[in-house]
RODO-2510 file (C-alpha; in nm, 4 decimals, decimal comma):
residues 534
     n   res          X          Y          Z
     1     m     8,8397     6,4119    10,9024
     2     a     8,5400     6,1965    10,9966
     3     a     8,3063     6,4838    10,9147
     4     h     8,4709     6,5302    10,5770
     5     g     8,4346     6,1584    10,5064
     6     a     8,0661     6,1754    10,5898
     7     r     8,0171     6,4691    10,3526
     8     w     8,1979     6,2833    10,0722
     9     r     7,9818     5,9743    10,1207
    10     m     7,6693     6,1897    10,1239
    11     a     7,7795     6,3694     9,8038
    12     a     7,8370     6,0361     9,6308
    13     l     7,4949     5,9114     9,7459
    14     v     7,3262     6,2317     9,6246
    15     a     7,4983     6,1956     9,2878
    16     m     7,3690     5,8406     9,2472
    17     l     7,0163     5,9436     9,3498
    18     i     7,0164     6,2312     9,0997
    19     l     7,1395     6,0045     8,8245
    20     s     6,8592     5,7641     8,9090
    21     a     6,6008     6,0401     8,9298
    22     a     6,6988     6,1692     8,5879
    23     g     6,5337     5,8641     8,4365
    24     p     6,6429     5,5355     8,2854
    25     v     6,9538     5,5269     8,0696
    26     d     6,8751     5,5214     7,6988
    27     a     7,0748     5,2263     7,5648
    28     r     7,0826     5,3935     7,2239
    29     k     7,2793     5,6868     7,3661
    30     k     7,6481     5,6857     7,4451
    31     t     7,6966     5,8326     7,7921
    32     l     8,0307     5,8769     7,9656
    33     v     8,0524     5,9425     8,3400
    34     f     8,3615     6,1273     8,4611
    35     c     8,4297     6,1097     8,8348
    36     s     8,5566     6,4599     8,9091
    37     e     8,7297     6,5667     9,2292
    38     a     8,5533     6,8956     9,3091
    39     s     8,2609     7,1207     9,2281
    40     p     8,3189     7,4197     9,0003
    41     d     8,2980     7,7556     9,1747
    42     s     8,1357     7,9038     8,8615
    43     f     8,0556     7,8111     8,5036
    44     n     8,2379     8,1212     8,3796
    45     p     8,6147     8,0571     8,3623
    46     q     8,6804     8,4322     8,3658
    47     l     8,5879     8,4351     8,7351
    48     s     8,7981     8,1434     8,8585
    49     v     9,1436     7,9969     8,9070
    50     s     9,0068     7,6485     8,9816
    51     q     9,0962     7,3566     8,7559
    52     a     8,7645     7,1950     8,8523
    53     t     8,5885     7,5004     8,7096
    54     f     8,7940     7,4913     8,3902
    55     d     8,7265     7,1200     8,3403
    56     a     8,3540     7,1750     8,3914
    57     s     8,3204     7,4915     8,1824
    58     s     8,5835     7,6130     7,9380
    59     r     8,7009     7,2665     7,8329
    60     q     8,3529     7,1364     7,7496
    61     i     8,1222     7,4372     7,6965
    62     y     8,3400     7,7153     7,5546
    63     d     8,6079     7,7818     7,2927
    64     r     8,8892     8,0336     7,2646
    65     l     9,0264     8,2203     6,9627
    66     v     9,3252     7,9855     6,9510
    67     r     9,3974     7,6503     7,1125
    68     y     9,6677     7,3873     7,1436
    69     a     9,6658     7,0997     6,8984
    70     p     9,5763     6,7707     7,0748
    71     g     9,8840     6,6184     7,2378
    72     s    10,0958     6,9171     7,1364
    73     s    10,2146     7,2593     7,2539
    74     e    10,1556     7,4055     6,9051
    75     l     9,9026     7,6885     6,8856
    76     v     9,6408     7,6343     6,6131
    77     p     9,3229     7,8164     6,4999
    78     a     8,9964     7,7746     6,6927
    79     l     8,7260     8,0427     6,6817
    80     a     8,9755     8,2543     6,4883
    81     e     9,0510     8,0968     6,1503
    82     s     9,3623     8,3116     6,1047
    83     w     9,5455     8,6112     6,2480
    84     e     9,8115     8,8681     6,1691
    85     i    10,0556     9,0401     6,4061
    86     s    10,1944     9,3848     6,3271
    87     t    10,5701     9,4193     6,2901
    88     d    10,5948     9,6195     6,6131
    89     g    10,3967     9,3505     6,8023
    90     l    10,1316     9,6002     6,9130
    91     r     9,8322     9,4887     6,7021
    92     y     9,6827     9,1405     6,6665
    93     l     9,4121     9,1063     6,3992
    94     f     9,1862     8,7972     6,4233
    95     h     8,9568     8,6736     6,1452
    96     l     8,6680     8,4800     6,3005
    97     r     8,5226     8,1505     6,1869
    98     h     8,1857     8,1870     6,0115
    99     g     7,8638     8,0091     6,1149
   100     v     7,9610     7,9060     6,4691
   101     p     7,6382     7,8775     6,6761
   102     f     7,5986     7,9384     7,0485
   103     h     7,4116     7,6788     7,2548
   104     t     7,0353     7,7050     7,2888
   105     l     6,9071     7,6997     7,6483
   106     a     6,5611     7,6967     7,8025
   107     q     6,5938     8,0680     7,8825
   108     f     6,7945     8,1718     7,5752
   109     r     6,7571     8,1002     7,2043
   110     p     7,0374     8,2639     7,0021
   111     t     6,9314     8,4603     6,6944
   112     r     7,2765     8,4775     6,5363
   113     a     7,6093     8,2969     6,5148
   114     l     7,9391     8,4045     6,6706
   115     n     8,0621     8,7469     6,5635
   116     a     8,3041     9,0187     6,6703
   117     d     8,0636     9,1539     6,9342
   118     d     8,1060     8,8349     7,1381
   119     v     8,4849     8,8644     7,1435
   120     v     8,4720     9,2329     7,2356
   121     f     8,2192     9,1630     7,5139
   122     s     8,4226     8,8732     7,6576
   123     f     8,7277     9,0939     7,7077
   124     a     8,5586     9,4296     7,7725
   125     r     8,3733     9,2806     8,0704
   126     q     8,7063     9,1937     8,2299
   127     m     8,9097     9,5017     8,1396
   128     d     8,6597     9,7899     8,1654
   129     r     8,5517     9,8678     8,5206
   130     q     8,2679    10,0827     8,3827
   131     h     8,1283     9,7994     8,1726
   132     p     7,7790     9,7045     8,2999
   133     y     7,8850     9,3404     8,3321
   134     h     8,2141     9,4065     8,5118
   135     p     8,0676     9,3925     8,8686
   136     v     7,8396     9,0947     8,7966
   137     s     7,9139     8,7793     9,0027
   138     g     8,1620     8,9611     9,2227
   139     g     8,3581     9,1513     8,9610
   140     r     8,6895     8,9728     9,0211
   141     y     8,8817     8,8398     8,7213
   142     p     9,1895     8,6790     8,8771
   143     y     9,3529     8,5406     8,5627
   144     f     9,2938     8,8557     8,3560
   145     e     9,4470     9,0695     8,6288
   146     g     9,7083     8,8121     8,7285
   147     m     9,8352     8,7961     8,3705
   148     r     9,8508     9,1789     8,3795
   149     l     9,6208     9,2149     8,0817
   150     d     9,4716     9,5221     8,2465
   151     d     9,8151     9,6838     8,2003
   152     l     9,8851     9,5288     7,8592
   153     l     9,5632     9,5776     7,6601
   154     a     9,4953     9,9220     7,5149
   155     g     9,1714     9,8017     7,3603
   156     v     8,9748     9,5276     7,1834
   157     d     8,8004     9,6621     6,8744
   158     r     8,5315     9,5421     6,6343
   159     v     8,6853     9,5989     6,2910
   160     d     8,3885     9,4451     6,1129
   161     e     8,1357     9,1715     6,1872
   162     m     8,3948     8,8908     6,1665
   163     t     8,7206     9,0720     6,2467
   164     v     8,8590     9,1792     6,5844
   165     a     9,1725     9,3772     6,6657
   166     f     9,3606     9,3616     6,9964
   167     r     9,5715     9,6726     7,0642
   168     l     9,8631     9,6335     7,3066
   169     k    10,0360     9,9097     7,5006
   170     h    10,3676     9,7311     7,4552
   171     a    10,4925     9,4155     7,2869
   172     d    10,4420     9,0932     7,4807
   173     a    10,5889     8,7707     7,3468
   174     s    10,3489     8,5578     7,5532
   175     f    10,0252     8,7247     7,4391
   176     l     9,9109     8,4772     7,1731
   177     a     9,9617     8,1861     7,4139
   178     v     9,7609     8,3732     7,6779
   179     l     9,4620     8,3793     7,4411
   180     a     9,4558     7,9971     7,4538
   181     m     9,3986     8,0050     7,8311
   182     d     9,0660     7,9163     7,9895
   183     f     8,9811     8,2690     8,1064
   184     a     8,9987     8,3852     7,7405
   185     s     8,6878     8,1810     7,6533
   186     i     8,4346     8,3573     7,4341
   187     l     8,0897     8,4193     7,5846
   188     s     7,7744     8,5283     7,4046
   189     a     7,7161     8,9044     7,4061
   190     e     7,3565     8,8430     7,2960
   191     y     7,2893     8,6120     7,5941
   192     a     7,4413     8,8724     7,8261
   193     e     7,2153     9,1434     7,6836
   194     v     6,9033     8,9278     7,7176
   195     m     6,9822     8,8398     8,0788
   196     m     7,0679     9,2012     8,1680
   197     r     6,7285     9,3147     8,0334
   198     a     6,5608     9,0381     8,2343
   199     g     6,7339     9,1579     8,5526
   200     t     6,9263     8,8297     8,5932
   201     p     7,2754     8,9078     8,4555
   202     a     7,4575     8,6499     8,6713
   203     r     7,2641     8,3751     8,4967
   204     i     7,5181     8,3725     8,2127
   205     d     7,7824     8,2661     8,4671
   206     n     7,5748     7,9858     8,6185
   207     e     7,3737     7,8536     8,3217
   208     p     7,6257     7,8923     8,0399
   209     s     7,5817     7,9167     7,6649
   210     g     7,9033     7,8637     7,4731
   211     t     8,0191     7,7371     7,1352
   212     g     8,1948     7,4239     7,2634
   213     p     8,1410     7,0530     7,1988
   214     f     7,9003     7,0009     7,4922
   215     k     7,5921     7,1907     7,6075
   216     f     7,5146     7,2542     7,9726
   217     v     7,2002     7,0698     8,0907
   218     q     7,1927     7,0365     8,4715
   219     y     7,4019     7,1050     8,7822
   220     q     7,3603     6,9841     9,1390
   221     r     7,6355     7,1264     9,3582
   222     d     7,8752     6,8680     9,5053
   223     a     7,6957     6,5924     9,3184
   224     l     7,6528     6,6090     8,9414
   225     i     7,6862     6,8058     8,6177
   226     r     7,5086     6,6854     8,3054
   227     y     7,5901     6,7819     7,9446
   228     a     7,4492     6,6978     7,6017
   229     a     7,6524     6,6735     7,2831
   230     n     7,6568     6,9813     7,0604
   231     r     7,5672     6,8276     6,7234
   232     e     7,6386     7,1600     6,5504
   233     y     7,9937     7,1898     6,6807
   234     w     8,2178     7,3651     6,4272
   235     d     8,4933     7,1028     6,4615
   236     g     8,2583     6,8063     6,4212
   237     p     8,0169     6,6595     6,6778
   238     p     8,1441     6,4645     6,9804
   239     a     8,1411     6,0857     6,9669
   240     l     7,9356     6,0836     7,2895
   241     d     7,5690     6,1730     7,3214
   242     e     7,5873     6,2672     7,6886
   243     l     7,8595     6,3575     7,9367
   244     v     7,8126     6,3437     8,3132
   245     f     8,0486     6,4756     8,5815
   246     a     7,9928     6,2883     8,9094
   247     i     8,1615     6,4956     9,1810
   248     v     8,3443     6,2703     9,4278
   249     p     8,6171     6,4488     9,6307
   250     d     8,7614     6,1349     9,7925
   251     s     9,0146     5,9555     9,5684
   252     a     8,9403     5,6119     9,7196
   253     a     8,5674     5,6603     9,6546
   254     r     8,6390     5,7618     9,2942
   255     m     8,8438     5,4473     9,2352
   256     q     8,5752     5,2265     9,3874
   257     r     8,3132     5,3816     9,1605
   258     l     8,5385     5,3155     8,8619
   259     r     8,5726     4,9492     8,9634
   260     d     8,1961     4,9281     9,0155
   261     r     8,1335     5,0708     8,6644
   262     e     7,9633     5,3769     8,8105
   263     c     8,2081     5,5986     8,6247
   264     d     8,4133     5,5507     8,3095
   265     v     8,7035     5,7914     8,3695
   266     t     8,8385     5,9393     8,6895
   267     t     9,1253     6,1601     8,7990
   268     n     9,4079     6,1971     9,0507
   269     p     9,4234     5,8447     9,1966
   270     d     9,5736     5,7962     9,5396
   271     p     9,9318     5,6693     9,5083
   272     a     9,8409     5,3717     9,7253
   273     d     9,5875     5,2573     9,4628
   274     l     9,8319     5,2357     9,1728
   275     p     9,9551     4,8744     9,2230
   276     a     9,5958     4,7441     9,2222
   277     i     9,5083     4,9529     8,9162
   278     w     9,8003     4,8120     8,7172
   279     t     9,6762     4,4561     8,7708
   280     d     9,3082     4,5246     8,6950
   281     t     9,2395     4,4070     8,3390
   282     h     8,9199     4,6129     8,3202
   283     i     9,1015     4,9433     8,3837
   284     r     9,3549     5,1267     8,1682
   285     l     9,5976     5,3779     8,3169
   286     l     9,7298     5,6614     8,1002
   287     q    10,0447     5,8386     8,2131
   288     r    10,2157     6,1693     8,1308
   289     n    10,4603     6,4062     8,2976
   290     g    10,2558     6,7046     8,4081
   291     a    10,3255     7,0673     8,3154
   292     d    10,2610     7,1749     8,6729
   293     v    10,4168     7,2378     9,0112
   294     g    10,3072     7,1531     9,3639
   295     y    10,4420     7,4067     9,6088
   296     l    10,4435     7,5324     9,9661
   297     a    10,3437     7,9001     9,9886
   298     f    10,4407     8,1206    10,2811
   299     n    10,2184     8,4169    10,3601
   300     t    10,4953     8,6772    10,3538
   301     e    10,2656     8,9310    10,5232
   302     d    10,2458     8,7100    10,8326
   303     p    10,4808     8,8392    11,1083
   304     d    10,6254     8,4921    11,1711
   305     l    10,7113     8,4441    10,8026
   306     a    10,8094     8,7955    10,6948
   307     d    11,1806     8,7261    10,7629
   308     v    11,3405     8,5669    10,4560
   309     r    11,5819     8,3758    10,6828
   310     v    11,2887     8,1973    10,8447
   311     r    11,1380     8,1076    10,5076
   312     r    11,4718     7,9775    10,3774
   313     a    11,5231     7,7735    10,6944
   314     l    11,1817     7,6116    10,6624
   315     a    11,2501     7,5366    10,2957
   316     l    11,5942     7,3891    10,3658
   317     s    11,4524     7,1397    10,6149
   318     i    11,2252     6,9745    10,3531
   319     d    11,3399     6,6680    10,1609
   320     r    11,1765     6,7109     9,8197
   321     r    11,3030     6,3740     9,6964
   322     d    11,1395     6,1991     9,9899
   323     l    10,8092     6,3729     9,9097
   324     a    10,8224     6,2612     9,5466
   325     y    10,9415     5,9043     9,5865
   326     t    10,8190     5,8015     9,9323
   327     v    10,5205     6,0179    10,0227
   328     f    10,3769     6,0298     9,6683
   329     h    10,4998     5,6802     9,5726
   330     g    10,6437     5,7915     9,2393
   331     l    10,3411     5,9968     9,1347
   332     a    10,5721     6,2973     9,1134
   333     e    10,9301     6,4039     9,0584
   334     p    11,1153     6,6440     9,2910
   335     a    11,1132     7,0071     9,1803
   336     a    11,4144     7,2330     9,1484
   337     r    11,2243     7,5408     9,0356
   338     m    10,8677     7,6600     8,9751
   339     i    10,9013     7,5918     8,6003
   340     p    10,8615     7,2178     8,5261
   341     p    11,0781     7,0046     8,2967
   342     g    10,9677     7,0325     7,9361
   343     v    10,9037     7,4075     7,9629
   344     w    11,1993     7,6334     7,8912
   345     p    11,4298     7,7443     8,0405
   346     a    11,5361     7,4014     8,1649
   347     p    11,6684     7,4009     8,5243
   348     e    12,0465     7,4276     8,5482
   349     i    12,0393     7,2772     8,8959
   350     g    11,8813     6,9718     9,0527
   351     p    11,6408     6,9802     9,3459
   352     p    11,8287     7,1062     9,6544
   353     l    11,9053     6,8534     9,9240
   354     a    11,7577     6,8955    10,2691
   355     d    12,0047     7,0640    10,5065
   356     p    11,8674     7,0758    10,8627
   357     e    12,1993     7,2024    11,0032
   358     q    12,1995     7,5066    10,7753
   359     a    11,8270     7,5546    10,8494
   360     r    11,8972     7,5715    11,2238
   361     a    12,1809     7,8184    11,1606
   362     l    11,9463     8,0487    10,9662
   363     l    11,6905     8,0348    11,2478
   364     a    11,9636     8,1245    11,4969
   365     e    12,0623     8,4177    11,2750
   366     a    11,6970     8,5286    11,2805
   367     g    11,6980     8,5239    11,6614
   368     n    11,5581     8,1736    11,7147
   369     p    11,1934     8,2784    11,6922
   370     v    10,9342     8,0579    11,8617
   371     l    10,7219     7,9337    11,5738
   372     d    10,3921     7,7481    11,5718
   373     i    10,2776     7,7550    11,2107
   374     e     9,9374     7,6657    11,0718
   375     l     9,9865     7,4608    10,7553
   376     w     9,6678     7,4616    10,5487
   377     i     9,5702     7,1803    10,3166
   378     s     9,2635     7,0851    10,1168
   379     p     9,1165     6,7328    10,1134
   380     v     9,0808     6,7559     9,7348
   381     s     9,3559     6,5624     9,5607
   382     r     9,5166     6,7329     9,2649
   383     a     9,7692     6,5997     9,0141
   384     y    10,0335     6,8275     9,1648
   385     m     9,9373     6,7300     9,5214
   386     p     9,7984     6,3743     9,5171
   387     a     9,8261     6,3191     9,8932
   388     s     9,8260     6,6542    10,0693
   389     r     9,7710     6,5119    10,4183
   390     r    10,0748     6,2841    10,3929
   391     a    10,2827     6,5649    10,2416
   392     a    10,1834     6,7993    10,5236
   393     e    10,2724     6,5377    10,7838
   394     a    10,6176     6,4901    10,6275
   395     i    10,6760     6,8664    10,6221
   396     r    10,5566     6,8965    10,9835
   397     d    10,8097     6,6299    11,0842
   398     s    11,0883     6,8091    10,8941
   399     w    11,0077     7,1347    11,0727
   400     a    10,9935     6,9602    11,4102
   401     a    11,3502     6,8399    11,3501
   402     i    11,4679     7,2046    11,3427
   403     g    11,2572     7,3116    11,6412
   404     v    10,9521     7,4489    11,4598
   405     d    10,6008     7,3406    11,5541
   406     a    10,3294     7,3081    11,2912
   407     r     9,9575     7,2359    11,3014
   408     i     9,7826     7,0909    10,9969
   409     v     9,4523     7,2622    10,9177
   410     v     9,2095     7,0960    10,6760
   411     s     8,9123     7,2665    10,5133
   412     d     8,6902     7,1860    10,2189
   413     w     8,8035     7,3032     9,8751
   414     t     8,5706     7,6019     9,8435
   415     e     8,6553     7,7380    10,1885
   416     f     9,0256     7,6705    10,1306
   417     l     9,0205     7,8812     9,8127
   418     k     8,8053     8,1566     9,9601
   419     h     9,0021     8,2158    10,2801
   420     s     9,3479     8,1732    10,1301
   421     m     9,2698     8,4317     9,8593
   422     v     9,2325     8,6960    10,1298
   423     g     9,5435     8,5885    10,3207
   424     e     9,3962     8,4229    10,6294
   425     h     9,6561     8,1440    10,6135
   426     q    10,0157     8,1294    10,7338
   427     a    10,1410     7,8562    10,5029
   428     l     9,9623     7,6225    10,2659
   429     l    10,0130     7,3446    10,0166
   430     f     9,8945     7,4462     9,6746
   431     g     9,9878     7,4064     9,3118
   432     w     9,9654     7,5368     8,9605
   433     i     9,8907     7,3738     8,6275
   434     g    10,0392     7,5575     8,3308
   435     e     9,7948     7,6372     8,0557
   436     t    10,0470     7,7633     7,8032
   437     a    10,3898     7,6419     7,6973
   438     d    10,5389     7,9792     7,7874
   439     p    10,7395     8,0032     8,1126
   440     d    10,5619     8,3227     8,2127
   441     i    10,2525     8,1201     8,3029
   442     f    10,4340     7,9643     8,6002
   443     l    10,5524     8,2983     8,7380
   444     t    10,3324     8,6008     8,6641
   445     p     9,9885     8,4621     8,7645
   446     v    10,1322     8,2798     9,0672
   447     l    10,3852     8,5269     9,2070
   448     g    10,3357     8,8594     9,0291
   449     c    10,2262     9,1774     9,2062
   450     a     9,8898     9,1868     9,0288
   451     a     9,8247     8,8295     9,1426
   452     a     9,9072     8,9362     9,4992
   453     r     9,6335     9,2002     9,4752
   454     t     9,3717     8,9574     9,3422
   455     g     9,4605     8,6793     9,5879
   456     a     9,5855     8,4288     9,3291
   457     n     9,9377     8,4851     9,4655
   458     r     9,9024     8,2901     9,7898
   459     a    10,2438     8,4113     9,9092
   460     r    10,1056     8,7684     9,9009
   461     w    10,4528     8,8645     9,7787
   462     c    10,5150     9,1648     9,5550
   463     d    10,8844     9,2080     9,4823
   464     p    10,9925     9,4994     9,2547
   465     v    11,3073     9,3199     9,1381
   466     f    11,1198     9,0042     9,0434
   467     e    10,8388     9,2044     8,8819
   468     s    11,0769     9,4073     8,6663
   469     l    11,2462     9,0895     8,5411
   470     l    10,9119     8,9374     8,4415
   471     t    10,8050     9,2566     8,2658
   472     a    11,1310     9,2751     8,0703
   473     a    11,1040     8,9071     7,9735
   474     r    10,7504     8,9456     7,8370
   475     q    10,8545     9,2426     7,6261
   476     q    11,1609     9,0674     7,4857
   477     i    11,1089     8,8882     7,1539
   478     d    11,4561     8,7277     7,1374
   479     r    11,4341     8,3778     7,2917
   480     p    11,7892     8,3598     7,4424
   481     a    11,7431     8,7046     7,5970
   482     r    11,4066     8,5964     7,7446
   483     e    11,5660     8,2814     7,8875
   484     a    11,8369     8,4874     8,0590
   485     l    11,5773     8,7135     8,2203
   486     y    11,3667     8,4212     8,3445
   487     r    11,6771     8,2578     8,4943
   488     q    11,7425     8,5767     8,6888
   489     a    11,3821     8,5776     8,8075
   490     l    11,4169     8,2175     8,9268
   491     e    11,7359     8,3044     9,1133
   492     r    11,5466     8,5872     9,2848
   493     l    11,2853     8,3346     9,3989
   494     d    11,5600     8,1149     9,5422
   495     e    11,6927     8,4135     9,7380
   496     q    11,3592     8,5351     9,8747
   497     m    11,1758     8,1990     9,9053
   498     p    10,8108     8,3150     9,9080
   499     v    10,7258     7,9652     9,7862
   500     v    10,9018     7,6300     9,7918
   501     p    10,8595     7,4314     9,4688
   502     l    10,8162     7,0746     9,5918
   503     v    10,7198     6,8412     9,3064
   504     h    10,6064     6,8170     8,9462
   505     s    10,3395     6,5579     8,8882
   506     i    10,3403     6,2430     8,6868
   507     s     9,9766     6,2430     8,5840
   508     y     9,7726     5,9222     8,5773
   509     v     9,4213     5,8997     8,4408
   510     p     9,2427     5,5707     8,5159
   511     m     8,9557     5,4662     8,2883
   512     r     8,7484     5,1662     8,1962
   513     a     8,9033     4,9538     7,9219
   514     n     8,6147     5,0282     7,6842
   515     v     8,6901     5,4029     7,6766
   516     t     8,8704     5,5142     7,3607
   517     g     9,0030     5,8407     7,2229
   518     y     9,1050     5,9950     7,5551
   519     t     9,4447     6,1669     7,5667
   520     i     9,6152     6,3590     7,8466
   521     p     9,6828     6,7106     7,7142
   522     v    10,0391     6,8417     7,7381
   523     l     9,9144     7,1231     7,9606
   524     g     9,6715     6,9176     8,1674
   525     g     9,2952     6,9224     8,2087
   526     h     9,0207     6,6913     8,0854
   527     y     8,8693     6,7204     7,7379
   528     f     8,5997     6,4787     7,6177
   529     k     8,5178     6,5931     7,2650
   530     d     8,7023     6,3016     7,0985
   531     v     8,6281     6,0385     7,3639
   532     d     8,4080     5,7394     7,2886
   533     v     8,2657     5,4457     7,4860
   534     q     8,2588     5,1102     7,3094
***
């Protein structure tokens, strides 16, 4: 941990030096500094499952065809002004907004506004393995594949310059909501063509040009991202002139920088800091129940964890209420299921109580295996896992009480993501933030078979019964019938226990008192288009 602390301090120092080197602050400009918790792994949200990437890219730089209204779960127009859905649910026709410009960069000056070619390119790259851009930057599109769009989409067609048609192989009640997700951001086909001709195709993923409220200016890994306001933004220019992400993984360091006026907004405070924040008159604390879940994933391909009786025993030993109220100091509520409160179908049961006696009986039934489990955690605090070290220690103690040894393994965020995606872990603490108000978002991309192939399913669990229930639910238009199918899917999870839903977050966003216009979205994330600094 000392080495990690040294890296965090060095990253914070580098960030300050870069900010200083960038020149004196222009007092006539409104600049907001957001203390973020991690570096993005790309500036193309198609390539990532990281919330840090989405905050840094799709939520500032890009737009989607549809979006959620601020503070709401209602889908409203964005780059598409309107749309029609065929009566059989197999064709979605989108009419694009006219005169939407892409960002000008040093290496790219757009010659036209948004049109149908950009939408077709943004989806064809992900769905067509023969597309020249498909293999660029690794060629993995975890959300696209995890949401099974490769099985759902029959094609994306240019009807005319400002009209696009999506053809589906079968009806899917969640499809429109999926198009509001970060990975469905619209990239510039013209920029892609220019960079391909120049022999630098990956540049579109690292130096992005979008249509969003902020333009990319500068990035220094693990230190800083700088943006400028897009004064031509179709939904009106931002109130800010500049936006800066200062990347500070340590929650205590982020809070200190907020107190020292080195940042204006931060994220995921340590539970231990909350009492001091409440009494600080210079800091405001916004609060909202999060549409997310923090969970423990078992690698079901690991020989020690392949037996469902072992997984159920380990789950039964954990006191979820203690994690929420004691370990996380009220920053979370105990979870009954993977789907959080506020997203249908509402849980019919409360969080299960810890039952060490039954856990020991299940282990005996499994032959009393000798277990020494590596429990992986990341030092990066997330809303769904605000204190992963303390959570891991509590789980380790619960397992020790039933005769199971555990070793906590800590790695940096990038390495944690990389190695867990290929199944090098035994068990890990992870989480998921829903990006639609449809229950499928908490199941298919986290636990579906396609997600197991891409690595987004950290349980590496592909269950035909569960998969068939999810498929039937997506194809069912009738809401009560969909609810019944999702309840069956949740019961299957309880039986097989590839993951243990632990908590749902209560999100807190600390900010300086002079920051106005910031709201916590229903589905999480950080958006700065309407934020101002007085």
